[in-house]
Predicted model as a PDB file, atoms N, CA, C, CB and O in Angstrom, pLDDT in the B-factor column:
MODEL        1                                                                  
ATOM      1  N   MET A   1      -5.749 218.777  68.139  1.00 60.00           N  
ATOM      2  CA  MET A   1      -5.120 217.880  67.184  1.00 60.00           C  
ATOM      3  C   MET A   1      -3.629 218.213  67.089  1.00 60.00           C  
ATOM      4  CB  MET A   1      -5.804 217.985  65.790  1.00 60.00           C  
ATOM      5  O   MET A   1      -3.254 219.378  66.954  1.00 60.00           O  
ATOM      6  N   ILE A   2      -2.798 217.200  67.160  1.00 60.00           N  
ATOM      7  CA  ILE A   2      -1.349 217.379  67.085  1.00 60.00           C  
ATOM      8  C   ILE A   2      -0.920 217.306  65.621  1.00 60.00           C  
ATOM      9  CB  ILE A   2      -0.603 216.302  67.940  1.00 60.00           C  
ATOM     10  O   ILE A   2      -1.197 216.310  64.953  1.00 60.00           O  
ATOM     11  N   PRO A   3      -0.244 218.346  65.105  1.00 63.00           N  
ATOM     12  CA  PRO A   3       0.210 218.302  63.707  1.00 63.00           C  
ATOM     13  C   PRO A   3       1.296 217.248  63.511  1.00 63.00           C  
ATOM     14  CB  PRO A   3       0.733 219.680  63.269  1.00 63.00           C  
ATOM     15  O   PRO A   3       2.165 217.063  64.364  1.00 63.00           O  
ATOM     16  N   LYS A   4       1.230 216.576  62.394  1.00 74.00           N  
ATOM     17  CA  LYS A   4       2.248 215.576  62.062  1.00 74.00           C  
ATOM     18  C   LYS A   4       3.503 216.259  61.555  1.00 74.00           C  
ATOM     19  CB  LYS A   4       1.720 214.582  61.011  1.00 74.00           C  
ATOM     20  O   LYS A   4       3.447 217.328  60.946  1.00 74.00           O  
ATOM     21  N   ALA A   5       4.633 215.625  61.816  1.00 79.00           N  
ATOM     22  CA  ALA A   5       5.904 216.167  61.324  1.00 79.00           C  
ATOM     23  C   ALA A   5       5.935 216.071  59.797  1.00 79.00           C  
ATOM     24  CB  ALA A   5       7.118 215.405  61.950  1.00 79.00           C  
ATOM     25  O   ALA A   5       5.426 215.113  59.216  1.00 79.00           O  
ATOM     26  N   VAL A   6       6.520 217.047  59.175  1.00 80.00           N  
ATOM     27  CA  VAL A   6       6.658 217.043  57.727  1.00 80.00           C  
ATOM     28  C   VAL A   6       7.746 216.049  57.341  1.00 80.00           C  
ATOM     29  CB  VAL A   6       6.986 218.466  57.191  1.00 80.00           C  
ATOM     30  O   VAL A   6       8.835 216.052  57.915  1.00 80.00           O  
ATOM     31  N   LYS A   7       7.445 215.206  56.372  1.00 85.00           N  
ATOM     32  CA  LYS A   7       8.426 214.244  55.880  1.00 85.00           C  
ATOM     33  C   LYS A   7       8.749 214.590  54.439  1.00 85.00           C  
ATOM     34  CB  LYS A   7       7.902 212.780  56.002  1.00 85.00           C  
ATOM     35  O   LYS A   7       7.870 214.980  53.671  1.00 85.00           O  
ATOM     36  N   ASN A   8      10.011 214.444  54.079  1.00 87.00           N  
ATOM     37  CA  ASN A   8      10.464 214.752  52.725  1.00 87.00           C  
ATOM     38  C   ASN A   8      11.146 213.542  52.130  1.00 87.00           C  
ATOM     39  CB  ASN A   8      11.415 215.961  52.719  1.00 87.00           C  
ATOM     40  O   ASN A   8      12.005 212.926  52.761  1.00 87.00           O  
ATOM     41  N   ALA A   9      10.759 213.202  50.915  1.00 91.00           N  
ATOM     42  CA  ALA A   9      11.398 212.104  50.198  1.00 91.00           C  
ATOM     43  C   ALA A   9      12.201 212.672  49.033  1.00 91.00           C  
ATOM     44  CB  ALA A   9      10.345 211.075  49.696  1.00 91.00           C  
ATOM     45  O   ALA A   9      11.824 213.677  48.431  1.00 91.00           O  
ATOM     46  N   VAL A  10      13.303 212.015  48.731  1.00 92.00           N  
ATOM     47  CA  VAL A  10      14.169 212.405  47.622  1.00 92.00           C  
ATOM     48  C   VAL A  10      13.869 211.477  46.448  1.00 92.00           C  
ATOM     49  CB  VAL A  10      15.689 212.341  48.027  1.00 92.00           C  
ATOM     50  O   VAL A  10      13.890 210.256  46.604  1.00 92.00           O  
ATOM     51  N   ILE A  11      13.592 212.043  45.278  1.00 91.00           N  
ATOM     52  CA  ILE A  11      13.435 211.236  44.070  1.00 91.00           C  
ATOM     53  C   ILE A  11      14.848 210.925  43.588  1.00 91.00           C  
ATOM     54  CB  ILE A  11      12.575 211.986  42.951  1.00 91.00           C  
ATOM     55  O   ILE A  11      15.569 211.814  43.136  1.00 91.00           O  
ATOM     56  N   THR A  12      15.234 209.667  43.688  1.00 90.00           N  
ATOM     57  CA  THR A  12      16.634 209.299  43.490  1.00 90.00           C  
ATOM     58  C   THR A  12      17.162 209.634  42.097  1.00 90.00           C  
ATOM     59  CB  THR A  12      16.806 207.833  43.743  1.00 90.00           C  
ATOM     60  O   THR A  12      18.357 209.883  41.942  1.00 90.00           O  
ATOM     61  N   SER A  13      16.309 209.647  41.093  1.00 87.00           N  
ATOM     62  CA  SER A  13      16.812 209.961  39.749  1.00 87.00           C  
ATOM     63  C   SER A  13      17.288 211.408  39.638  1.00 87.00           C  
ATOM     64  CB  SER A  13      15.729 209.697  38.709  1.00 87.00           C  
ATOM     65  O   SER A  13      18.078 211.729  38.750  1.00 87.00           O  
ATOM     66  N   PHE A  14      16.816 212.289  40.530  1.00 89.00           N  
ATOM     67  CA  PHE A  14      17.214 213.686  40.477  1.00 89.00           C  
ATOM     68  C   PHE A  14      18.588 213.946  41.080  1.00 89.00           C  
ATOM     69  CB  PHE A  14      16.198 214.521  41.179  1.00 89.00           C  
ATOM     70  O   PHE A  14      19.129 215.038  40.903  1.00 89.00           O  
ATOM     71  N   VAL A  15      19.172 212.978  41.789  1.00 90.00           N  
ATOM     72  CA  VAL A  15      20.509 213.192  42.358  1.00 90.00           C  
ATOM     73  C   VAL A  15      21.596 212.589  41.479  1.00 90.00           C  
ATOM     74  CB  VAL A  15      20.590 212.593  43.762  1.00 90.00           C  
ATOM     75  O   VAL A  15      22.767 212.562  41.857  1.00 90.00           O  
ATOM     76  N   SER A  16      21.207 212.114  40.321  1.00 90.00           N  
ATOM     77  CA  SER A  16      22.161 211.597  39.352  1.00 90.00           C  
ATOM     78  C   SER A  16      22.164 212.535  38.144  1.00 90.00           C  
ATOM     79  CB  SER A  16      21.808 210.126  38.932  1.00 90.00           C  
ATOM     80  O   SER A  16      21.763 213.694  38.252  1.00 90.00           O  
ATOM     81  N   LYS A  17      22.602 212.048  37.035  1.00 90.00           N  
ATOM     82  CA  LYS A  17      22.688 212.864  35.818  1.00 90.00           C  
ATOM     83  C   LYS A  17      21.294 213.227  35.312  1.00 90.00           C  
ATOM     84  CB  LYS A  17      23.473 212.117  34.720  1.00 90.00           C  
ATOM     85  O   LYS A  17      20.454 212.353  35.095  1.00 90.00           O  
ATOM     86  N   THR A  18      21.067 214.490  35.131  1.00 89.00           N  
ATOM     87  CA  THR A  18      19.848 214.996  34.518  1.00 89.00           C  
ATOM     88  C   THR A  18      20.251 215.925  33.382  1.00 89.00           C  
ATOM     89  CB  THR A  18      18.940 215.731  35.562  1.00 89.00           C  
ATOM     90  O   THR A  18      21.392 216.384  33.327  1.00 89.00           O  
ATOM     91  N   LYS A  19      19.331 216.201  32.489  1.00 90.00           N  
ATOM     92  CA  LYS A  19      19.671 217.096  31.379  1.00 90.00           C  
ATOM     93  C   LYS A  19      18.423 217.765  30.841  1.00 90.00           C  
ATOM     94  CB  LYS A  19      20.386 216.328  30.255  1.00 90.00           C  
ATOM     95  O   LYS A  19      17.308 217.260  30.971  1.00 90.00           O  
ATOM     96  N   ASP A  20      18.647 218.912  30.238  1.00 91.00           N  
ATOM     97  CA  ASP A  20      17.613 219.569  29.461  1.00 91.00           C  
ATOM     98  C   ASP A  20      18.194 219.775  28.064  1.00 91.00           C  
ATOM     99  CB  ASP A  20      17.152 220.937  30.121  1.00 91.00           C  
ATOM    100  O   ASP A  20      19.251 219.224  27.757  1.00 91.00           O  
ATOM    101  N   ARG A  21      17.556 220.525  27.245  1.00 93.00           N  
ATOM    102  CA  ARG A  21      18.057 220.634  25.873  1.00 93.00           C  
ATOM    103  C   ARG A  21      19.327 221.465  25.747  1.00 93.00           C  
ATOM    104  CB  ARG A  21      16.998 221.225  24.999  1.00 93.00           C  
ATOM    105  O   ARG A  21      19.948 221.495  24.685  1.00 93.00           O  
ATOM    106  N   PHE A  22      19.714 222.137  26.821  1.00 94.00           N  
ATOM    107  CA  PHE A  22      20.896 222.985  26.776  1.00 94.00           C  
ATOM    108  C   PHE A  22      22.108 222.430  27.514  1.00 94.00           C  
ATOM    109  CB  PHE A  22      20.561 224.306  27.332  1.00 94.00           C  
ATOM    110  O   PHE A  22      23.245 222.723  27.144  1.00 94.00           O  
ATOM    111  N   HIS A  23      21.876 221.636  28.549  1.00 92.00           N  
ATOM    112  CA  HIS A  23      22.989 221.279  29.422  1.00 92.00           C  
ATOM    113  C   HIS A  23      22.728 219.958  30.141  1.00 92.00           C  
ATOM    114  CB  HIS A  23      23.240 222.390  30.441  1.00 92.00           C  
ATOM    115  O   HIS A  23      21.579 219.558  30.329  1.00 92.00           O  
ATOM    116  N   GLU A  24      23.807 219.288  30.539  1.00 92.00           N  
ATOM    117  CA  GLU A  24      23.710 218.099  31.384  1.00 92.00           C  
ATOM    118  C   GLU A  24      24.217 218.475  32.769  1.00 92.00           C  
ATOM    119  CB  GLU A  24      24.524 216.894  30.785  1.00 92.00           C  
ATOM    120  O   GLU A  24      25.183 219.226  32.902  1.00 92.00           O  
ATOM    121  N   TYR A  25      23.562 217.947  33.798  1.00 90.00           N  
ATOM    122  CA  TYR A  25      23.883 218.288  35.179  1.00 90.00           C  
ATOM    123  C   TYR A  25      24.247 217.030  35.959  1.00 90.00           C  
ATOM    124  CB  TYR A  25      22.701 219.014  35.850  1.00 90.00           C  
ATOM    125  O   TYR A  25      23.668 215.966  35.739  1.00 90.00           O  
ATOM    126  N   ASN A  26      25.190 217.153  36.854  1.00 89.00           N  
ATOM    127  CA  ASN A  26      25.584 216.091  37.778  1.00 89.00           C  
ATOM    128  C   ASN A  26      26.244 214.909  37.065  1.00 89.00           C  
ATOM    129  CB  ASN A  26      24.373 215.608  38.550  1.00 89.00           C  
ATOM    130  O   ASN A  26      26.209 214.787  35.841  1.00 89.00           O  
ATOM    131  N   GLU A  27      26.834 214.063  37.871  1.00 91.00           N  
ATOM    132  CA  GLU A  27      27.490 212.868  37.346  1.00 91.00           C  
ATOM    133  C   GLU A  27      26.501 211.696  37.347  1.00 91.00           C  
ATOM    134  CB  GLU A  27      28.755 212.520  38.185  1.00 91.00           C  
ATOM    135  O   GLU A  27      25.553 211.678  38.132  1.00 91.00           O  
ATOM    136  N   GLU A  28      26.723 210.743  36.483  1.00 91.00           N  
ATOM    137  CA  GLU A  28      25.897 209.540  36.416  1.00 91.00           C  
ATOM    138  C   GLU A  28      26.231 208.649  37.612  1.00 91.00           C  
ATOM    139  CB  GLU A  28      26.120 208.775  35.069  1.00 91.00           C  
ATOM    140  O   GLU A  28      27.395 208.323  37.841  1.00 91.00           O  
ATOM    141  N   LEU A  29      25.210 208.258  38.372  1.00 91.00           N  
ATOM    142  CA  LEU A  29      25.398 207.390  39.529  1.00 91.00           C  
ATOM    143  C   LEU A  29      24.492 206.167  39.416  1.00 91.00           C  
ATOM    144  CB  LEU A  29      25.114 208.157  40.839  1.00 91.00           C  
ATOM    145  O   LEU A  29      23.384 206.250  38.886  1.00 91.00           O  
ATOM    146  N   ASP A  30      24.974 205.036  39.919  1.00 88.00           N  
ATOM    147  CA  ASP A  30      24.108 203.871  40.001  1.00 88.00           C  
ATOM    148  C   ASP A  30      23.191 204.042  41.211  1.00 88.00           C  
ATOM    149  CB  ASP A  30      24.941 202.549  40.102  1.00 88.00           C  
ATOM    150  O   ASP A  30      23.319 205.019  41.949  1.00 88.00           O  
ATOM    151  N   LEU A  31      22.270 203.103  41.421  1.00 87.00           N  
ATOM    152  CA  LEU A  31      21.310 203.247  42.509  1.00 87.00           C  
ATOM    153  C   LEU A  31      21.986 203.327  43.866  1.00 87.00           C  
ATOM    154  CB  LEU A  31      20.336 202.096  42.495  1.00 87.00           C  
ATOM    155  O   LEU A  31      21.555 204.093  44.728  1.00 87.00           O  
ATOM    156  N   GLU A  32      23.024 202.560  44.065  1.00 89.00           N  
ATOM    157  CA  GLU A  32      23.739 202.602  45.347  1.00 89.00           C  
ATOM    158  C   GLU A  32      24.316 203.996  45.604  1.00 89.00           C  
ATOM    159  CB  GLU A  32      24.867 201.549  45.369  1.00 89.00           C  
ATOM    160  O   GLU A  32      24.234 204.501  46.723  1.00 89.00           O  
ATOM    161  N   GLY A  33      24.896 204.617  44.578  1.00 92.00           N  
ATOM    162  CA  GLY A  33      25.432 205.968  44.710  1.00 92.00           C  
ATOM    163  C   GLY A  33      24.352 207.000  44.949  1.00 92.00           C  
ATOM    164  O   GLY A  33      24.549 207.946  45.712  1.00 92.00           O  
ATOM    165  N   ARG A  34      23.210 206.825  44.303  1.00 91.00           N  
ATOM    166  CA  ARG A  34      22.086 207.744  44.504  1.00 91.00           C  
ATOM    167  C   ARG A  34      21.565 207.664  45.930  1.00 91.00           C  
ATOM    168  CB  ARG A  34      20.956 207.437  43.514  1.00 91.00           C  
ATOM    169  O   ARG A  34      21.268 208.684  46.551  1.00 91.00           O  
ATOM    170  N   LEU A  35      21.457 206.447  46.442  1.00 92.00           N  
ATOM    171  CA  LEU A  35      20.993 206.270  47.818  1.00 92.00           C  
ATOM    172  C   LEU A  35      21.997 206.857  48.809  1.00 92.00           C  
ATOM    173  CB  LEU A  35      20.761 204.779  48.119  1.00 92.00           C  
ATOM    174  O   LEU A  35      21.608 207.428  49.827  1.00 92.00           O  
ATOM    175  N   ARG A  36      23.277 206.717  48.510  1.00 93.00           N  
ATOM    176  CA  ARG A  36      24.311 207.288  49.372  1.00 93.00           C  
ATOM    177  C   ARG A  36      24.167 208.811  49.434  1.00 93.00           C  
ATOM    178  CB  ARG A  36      25.721 206.898  48.863  1.00 93.00           C  
ATOM    179  O   ARG A  36      24.237 209.402  50.512  1.00 93.00           O  
ATOM    180  N   LYS A  37      23.966 209.442  48.276  1.00 93.00           N  
ATOM    181  CA  LYS A  37      23.799 210.905  48.252  1.00 93.00           C  
ATOM    182  C   LYS A  37      22.531 211.325  48.976  1.00 93.00           C  
ATOM    183  CB  LYS A  37      23.767 211.422  46.806  1.00 93.00           C  
ATOM    184  O   LYS A  37      22.535 212.318  49.703  1.00 93.00           O  
ATOM    185  N   ALA A  38      21.448 210.584  48.788  1.00 92.00           N  
ATOM    186  CA  ALA A  38      20.183 210.915  49.452  1.00 92.00           C  
ATOM    187  C   ALA A  38      20.331 210.811  50.965  1.00 92.00           C  
ATOM    188  CB  ALA A  38      19.054 209.987  48.964  1.00 92.00           C  
ATOM    189  O   ALA A  38      19.748 211.606  51.701  1.00 92.00           O  
ATOM    190  N   ARG A  39      21.102 209.845  51.429  1.00 92.00           N  
ATOM    191  CA  ARG A  39      21.330 209.666  52.866  1.00 92.00           C  
ATOM    192  C   ARG A  39      22.029 210.882  53.463  1.00 92.00           C  
ATOM    193  CB  ARG A  39      22.162 208.400  53.125  1.00 92.00           C  
ATOM    194  O   ARG A  39      21.832 211.193  54.638  1.00 92.00           O  
ATOM    195  N   GLU A  40      22.839 211.568  52.673  1.00 93.00           N  
ATOM    196  CA  GLU A  40      23.586 212.730  53.155  1.00 93.00           C  
ATOM    197  C   GLU A  40      22.751 214.016  53.179  1.00 93.00           C  
ATOM    198  CB  GLU A  40      24.807 212.939  52.292  1.00 93.00           C  
ATOM    199  O   GLU A  40      23.183 215.017  53.750  1.00 93.00           O  
ATOM    200  N   MET A  41      21.569 213.999  52.570  1.00 92.00           N  
ATOM    201  CA  MET A  41      20.750 215.205  52.473  1.00 92.00           C  
ATOM    202  C   MET A  41      19.995 215.456  53.773  1.00 92.00           C  
ATOM    203  CB  MET A  41      19.764 215.090  51.305  1.00 92.00           C  
ATOM    204  O   MET A  41      19.215 214.622  54.231  1.00 92.00           O  
ATOM    205  N   GLU A  42      20.244 216.609  54.346  1.00 90.00           N  
ATOM    206  CA  GLU A  42      19.590 216.974  55.594  1.00 90.00           C  
ATOM    207  C   GLU A  42      18.091 217.126  55.384  1.00 90.00           C  
ATOM    208  CB  GLU A  42      20.184 218.269  56.154  1.00 90.00           C  
ATOM    209  O   GLU A  42      17.652 217.762  54.425  1.00 90.00           O  
ATOM    210  N   GLY A  43      17.315 216.546  56.274  1.00 87.00           N  
ATOM    211  CA  GLY A  43      15.864 216.679  56.221  1.00 87.00           C  
ATOM    212  C   GLY A  43      15.161 215.625  55.397  1.00 87.00           C  
ATOM    213  O   GLY A  43      13.931 215.565  55.406  1.00 87.00           O  
ATOM    214  N   ALA A  44      15.899 214.794  54.685  1.00 89.00           N  
ATOM    215  CA  ALA A  44      15.273 213.738  53.886  1.00 89.00           C  
ATOM    216  C   ALA A  44      14.919 212.569  54.800  1.00 89.00           C  
ATOM    217  CB  ALA A  44      16.215 213.273  52.729  1.00 89.00           C  
ATOM    218  O   ALA A  44      15.751 212.097  55.575  1.00 89.00           O  
ATOM    219  N   SER A  45      13.679 212.112  54.697  1.00 89.00           N  
ATOM    220  CA  SER A  45      13.248 211.000  55.539  1.00 89.00           C  
ATOM    221  C   SER A  45      12.850 209.780  54.718  1.00 89.00           C  
ATOM    222  CB  SER A  45      12.089 211.430  56.411  1.00 89.00           C  
ATOM    223  O   SER A  45      12.395 208.781  55.275  1.00 89.00           O  
ATOM    224  N   GLY A  46      13.015 209.849  53.410  1.00 91.00           N  
ATOM    225  CA  GLY A  46      12.680 208.717  52.554  1.00 91.00           C  
ATOM    226  C   GLY A  46      13.196 208.938  51.147  1.00 91.00           C  
ATOM    227  O   GLY A  46      13.715 210.004  50.817  1.00 91.00           O  
ATOM    228  N   VAL A  47      13.043 207.916  50.327  1.00 91.00           N  
ATOM    229  CA  VAL A  47      13.435 208.004  48.921  1.00 91.00           C  
ATOM    230  C   VAL A  47      12.310 207.469  48.043  1.00 91.00           C  
ATOM    231  CB  VAL A  47      14.750 207.222  48.660  1.00 91.00           C  
ATOM    232  O   VAL A  47      11.491 206.659  48.476  1.00 91.00           O  
ATOM    233  N   GLU A  48      12.291 207.937  46.808  1.00 90.00           N  
ATOM    234  CA  GLU A  48      11.372 207.419  45.797  1.00 90.00           C  
ATOM    235  C   GLU A  48      12.226 206.889  44.657  1.00 90.00           C  
ATOM    236  CB  GLU A  48      10.357 208.525  45.297  1.00 90.00           C  
ATOM    237  O   GLU A  48      12.955 207.639  44.009  1.00 90.00           O  
ATOM    238  N   VAL A  49      12.126 205.600  44.424  1.00 87.00           N  
ATOM    239  CA  VAL A  49      12.870 204.937  43.356  1.00 87.00           C  
ATOM    240  C   VAL A  49      11.864 204.552  42.276  1.00 87.00           C  
ATOM    241  CB  VAL A  49      13.660 203.674  43.888  1.00 87.00           C  
ATOM    242  O   VAL A  49      10.851 203.923  42.580  1.00 87.00           O  
ATOM    243  N   VAL A  50      12.122 204.914  41.036  1.00 83.00           N  
ATOM    244  CA  VAL A  50      11.225 204.599  39.930  1.00 83.00           C  
ATOM    245  C   VAL A  50      11.597 203.222  39.386  1.00 83.00           C  
ATOM    246  CB  VAL A  50      11.301 205.689  38.809  1.00 83.00           C  
ATOM    247  O   VAL A  50      12.644 203.044  38.764  1.00 83.00           O  
ATOM    248  N   PHE A  51      10.727 202.265  39.631  1.00 78.00           N  
ATOM    249  CA  PHE A  51      10.967 200.890  39.191  1.00 78.00           C  
ATOM    250  C   PHE A  51      10.185 200.633  37.920  1.00 78.00           C  
ATOM    251  CB  PHE A  51      10.574 199.870  40.290  1.00 78.00           C  
ATOM    252  O   PHE A  51       9.019 201.023  37.875  1.00 78.00           O  
ATOM    253  N   PRO A  52      10.715 200.020  36.900  1.00 78.00           N  
ATOM    254  CA  PRO A  52      12.040 199.455  36.757  1.00 78.00           C  
ATOM    255  C   PRO A  52      13.046 200.400  36.109  1.00 78.00           C  
ATOM    256  CB  PRO A  52      11.957 198.206  35.964  1.00 78.00           C  
ATOM    257  O   PRO A  52      14.185 200.009  35.855  1.00 78.00           O  
ATOM    258  N   TYR A  53      12.639 201.638  35.840  1.00 78.00           N  
ATOM    259  CA  TYR A  53      13.485 202.598  35.132  1.00 78.00           C  
ATOM    260  C   TYR A  53      14.869 202.751  35.752  1.00 78.00           C  
ATOM    261  CB  TYR A  53      12.808 203.936  35.094  1.00 78.00           C  
ATOM    262  O   TYR A  53      15.868 202.739  35.032  1.00 78.00           O  
ATOM    263  N   GLU A  54      14.948 202.896  37.070  1.00 79.00           N  
ATOM    264  CA  GLU A  54      16.230 203.155  37.730  1.00 79.00           C  
ATOM    265  C   GLU A  54      16.929 201.902  38.227  1.00 79.00           C  
ATOM    266  CB  GLU A  54      16.023 204.083  38.876  1.00 79.00           C  
ATOM    267  O   GLU A  54      18.016 201.989  38.797  1.00 79.00           O  
ATOM    268  N   LEU A  55      16.340 200.771  38.028  1.00 76.00           N  
ATOM    269  CA  LEU A  55      16.856 199.579  38.679  1.00 76.00           C  
ATOM    270  C   LEU A  55      17.193 198.499  37.672  1.00 76.00           C  
ATOM    271  CB  LEU A  55      15.858 199.055  39.684  1.00 76.00           C  
ATOM    272  O   LEU A  55      16.309 197.935  37.027  1.00 76.00           O  
ATOM    273  N   ALA A  56      18.480 198.217  37.543  1.00 70.00           N  
ATOM    274  CA  ALA A  56      18.924 197.130  36.672  1.00 70.00           C  
ATOM    275  C   ALA A  56      18.877 195.808  37.421  1.00 70.00           C  
ATOM    276  CB  ALA A  56      20.347 197.397  36.145  1.00 70.00           C  
ATOM    277  O   ALA A  56      18.900 194.741  36.808  1.00 70.00           O  
ATOM    278  N   ASN A  57      18.812 195.879  38.755  1.00 64.00           N  
ATOM    279  CA  ASN A  57      18.817 194.687  39.589  1.00 64.00           C  
ATOM    280  C   ASN A  57      17.379 194.240  39.903  1.00 64.00           C  
ATOM    281  CB  ASN A  57      19.598 194.951  40.894  1.00 64.00           C  
ATOM    282  O   ASN A  57      16.412 194.869  39.472  1.00 64.00           O  
ATOM    283  N   SER A  58      17.266 193.171  40.641  1.00 75.00           N  
ATOM    284  CA  SER A  58      15.949 192.683  41.044  1.00 75.00           C  
ATOM    285  C   SER A  58      15.423 193.510  42.213  1.00 75.00           C  
ATOM    286  CB  SER A  58      16.012 191.185  41.424  1.00 75.00           C  
ATOM    287  O   SER A  58      16.199 194.181  42.894  1.00 75.00           O  
ATOM    288  N   PRO A  59      14.113 193.468  42.454  1.00 78.00           N  
ATOM    289  CA  PRO A  59      13.548 194.173  43.610  1.00 78.00           C  
ATOM    290  C   PRO A  59      14.176 193.716  44.937  1.00 78.00           C  
ATOM    291  CB  PRO A  59      12.035 193.961  43.657  1.00 78.00           C  
ATOM    292  O   PRO A  59      14.287 194.512  45.870  1.00 78.00           O  
ATOM    293  N   LEU A  60      14.579 192.467  45.028  1.00 83.00           N  
ATOM    294  CA  LEU A  60      15.213 191.983  46.262  1.00 83.00           C  
ATOM    295  C   LEU A  60      16.566 192.653  46.484  1.00 83.00           C  
ATOM    296  CB  LEU A  60      15.386 190.454  46.214  1.00 83.00           C  
ATOM    297  O   LEU A  60      16.931 192.960  47.619  1.00 83.00           O  
ATOM    298  N   GLU A  61      17.312 192.880  45.396  1.00 81.00           N  
ATOM    299  CA  GLU A  61      18.586 193.583  45.522  1.00 81.00           C  
ATOM    300  C   GLU A  61      18.353 195.039  45.937  1.00 81.00           C  
ATOM    301  CB  GLU A  61      19.373 193.521  44.192  1.00 81.00           C  
ATOM    302  O   GLU A  61      19.115 195.590  46.731  1.00 81.00           O  
ATOM    303  N   MET A  62      17.288 195.665  45.393  1.00 80.00           N  
ATOM    304  CA  MET A  62      16.959 197.030  45.777  1.00 80.00           C  
ATOM    305  C   MET A  62      16.619 197.075  47.259  1.00 80.00           C  
ATOM    306  CB  MET A  62      15.787 197.573  44.933  1.00 80.00           C  
ATOM    307  O   MET A  62      17.044 197.982  47.974  1.00 80.00           O  
ATOM    308  N   ARG A  63      15.868 196.112  47.706  1.00 82.00           N  
ATOM    309  CA  ARG A  63      15.499 196.086  49.118  1.00 82.00           C  
ATOM    310  C   ARG A  63      16.745 195.979  50.007  1.00 82.00           C  
ATOM    311  CB  ARG A  63      14.542 194.912  49.397  1.00 82.00           C  
ATOM    312  O   ARG A  63      16.821 196.620  51.055  1.00 82.00           O  
ATOM    313  N   ALA A  64      17.699 195.182  49.589  1.00 86.00           N  
ATOM    314  CA  ALA A  64      18.948 195.040  50.353  1.00 86.00           C  
ATOM    315  C   ALA A  64      19.700 196.381  50.407  1.00 86.00           C  
ATOM    316  CB  ALA A  64      19.853 193.938  49.719  1.00 86.00           C  
ATOM    317  O   ALA A  64      20.273 196.725  51.441  1.00 86.00           O  
ATOM    318  N   LEU A  65      19.699 197.132  49.305  1.00 83.00           N  
ATOM    319  CA  LEU A  65      20.371 198.435  49.290  1.00 83.00           C  
ATOM    320  C   LEU A  65      19.677 199.430  50.224  1.00 83.00           C  
ATOM    321  CB  LEU A  65      20.411 198.996  47.860  1.00 83.00           C  
ATOM    322  O   LEU A  65      20.327 200.226  50.902  1.00 83.00           O  
ATOM    323  N   LEU A  66      18.351 199.367  50.245  1.00 80.00           N  
ATOM    324  CA  LEU A  66      17.610 200.284  51.114  1.00 80.00           C  
ATOM    325  C   LEU A  66      17.863 199.970  52.559  1.00 80.00           C  
ATOM    326  CB  LEU A  66      16.121 200.222  50.826  1.00 80.00           C  
ATOM    327  O   LEU A  66      17.323 200.638  53.440  1.00 80.00           O  
TER     328      LEU A  66                                                      
ENDMDL                                                                          
END                                                                             
């Protein structure tokens, strides 16, 4: 049996502004900016976008960005 290659997806909300009760991390990015950052990450082969939480646009606009 041939082992499958490992694939890694980036959860796009994690490359934008996140916070805990003590601190805020990273800058706020729109979906286009998040996808741009994910594209630059070595080893990432996909993205996970939380709909509709992260998307102010329509699903068709998201598809165009992808």
